[in-house]
C-alpha angles and dihedrals in degrees: 000000000000122000093261091055092050090050091051091047092052090050090053096053120108113263095254091052092047089051092049093049091045091052090057087059093048092255123132105215132039094220089057092055088049092050091048089052094050091050094048091047088055090051093046091052092050091051093045091052094049097251118162115258099178111099091352124151105220118231091211109041123192113270119244117262136178120261094236089060090074138038118275095261090066101035093097089065092057092075100021118127136235097051095177095065128084100258100080095050090046089051092050090048091051090049094051092045089053090049091054095043119013091202103054123149095201097088093050092044090052090048090054094045094050096039092050094048108120115250120219134172091359095306114141141145089256095055100032108029103036098252111157120237110274093013094144089065094057114111089238091072099040 
């Protein structure tokens, strides 16, 4: 199955099965896992079709959720604004990757890639991609 099919399958599960699956990812609420999947599928499709992600306003932003619905490393993203920039979906992706494998290198590699991106004329991940101030120090990325 491709990622879009898995996302649709999760959204079609009964509520109790969605909740059980979400719990295995450290998420409280099956509909939240389904929403995360839909958002990440949208992001994946943009990347796969060579769409620009830098300074992009996302058509489908991540829905708001409550901090207690996720583990502490992702709670900052629950209330972070803007929601229509790339940071919140990347944080969710890093969170899910860490739930699947507690020793991933992807979050740290992304941190280095974004942090080392050259800034010019006031352009930066913080101002143009919705990254919060001090984001590279968050446990999620270390």
